[in-house]
C-alpha positions in Angstrom: 107.5 91.6 99.2 107.2 88.0 100.6 104.4 87.6 98.0 106.7 88.3 95.2 109.1 85.9 96.4 106.3 83.0 96.5 105.9 83.4 93.0 109.1 82.8 92.1 108.2 80.9 88.7 107.5 84.2 86.8 111.5 85.5 87.0 110.3 88.9 86.8 108.7 88.8 90.5 111.2 86.9 91.9 114.1 89.6 91.4 111.3 92.3 92.3 111.0 90.1 95.6 115.0 90.0 96.0 115.6 93.8 95.0 112.3 94.8 97.9 113.6 92.8 100.5 117.2 94.6 99.9 115.5 97.9 99.8 114.0 96.6 103.2 117.1 95.4 104.6 118.7 98.8 103.7 116.0 101.0 105.4 115.5 99.1 108.2 119.1 98.7 109.5 119.3 102.2 109.7 116.3 102.6 111.4 116.9 100.5 114.3 119.4 102.9 116.4 117.8 105.4 116.3 114.5 104.3 117.2 115.8 102.1 120.3 117.6 105.6 121.0 113.6 107.1 121.1 112.2 104.3 123.4 115.2 104.2 126.1 117.3 106.3 128.8 120.8 106.7 129.3 120.3 104.4 132.2 118.7 101.1 129.5 120.0 101.8 126.5 122.8 99.0 126.5 119.9 96.8 127.7 117.3 97.7 125.2 119.8 97.7 122.4 120.8 93.9 122.8 117.8 92.7 123.6 116.7 94.4 120.2 119.4 92.8 118.7 119.0 89.3 120.0 115.5 89.3 119.5 116.1 90.1 115.8 118.8 87.3 115.8 116.3 84.6 116.7 113.7 85.6 113.8 117.1 85.2 111.7 117.6 82.0 113.4 114.5 80.5 113.5 113.1 81.4 109.8 116.5 79.7 108.9 115.9 76.3 110.5 112.1 77.0 109.7 113.1 77.1 105.2 115.2 74.0 106.1 112.3 72.2 107.4 109.9 73.6 105.0 111.1 73.1 101.3 108.0 74.2 99.6 106.1 77.7 98.7 105.2 77.0 102.4 107.8 78.8 104.0 106.8 82.0 102.3 103.3 81.5 103.2 103.9 81.1 107.2 106.3 84.2 107.0 103.5 86.3 106.1 101.1 84.9 108.3 104.2 85.5 111.1 104.3 89.2 110.2 100.8 89.3 110.2 100.6 87.8 114.4 103.5 90.6 114.5 101.5 93.3 113.8 98.1 92.0 115.6 100.5 91.8 118.6 102.1 95.3 118.8 98.9 96.8 117.1 97.8 98.5 120.3 101.4 99.6 120.8 100.3 102.5 117.9 97.9 103.8 120.0 100.3 104.9 123.1 102.4 108.3 122.8 106.2 107.7 122.7 106.4 109.7 126.1 104.4 106.9 127.5 106.2 104.0 126.2 109.6 105.6 127.0 108.5 105.6 130.5 106.9 102.0 130.6 110.2 101.1 129.4 111.7 102.7 131.8 109.7 101.2 134.9 110.0 97.8 133.6 113.2 97.7 133.1 114.8 99.3 136.0 
């Protein structure tokens, strides 16, 4: 998606990138709440929901400051690098089951 915005000189790719970002936002916003519910229990759902939204908002504010300080195409490359780093960090979680992750979170949050 960001790759389409990187080539903003071509109007078709720019519009396609904006459309993909809109779809991404619509899909991610509807998946967030059930995802948090899957990994939490009744005792820690409020904490995990707040933590999840705080981390998202920190990411938004950080990206706005980054976009203000880097005023050229490099901001898209930096964003893509951030996504790749996030995937590398999260990748080990895909090897674990939901039940195992839920139990680990319950132990760590108590």
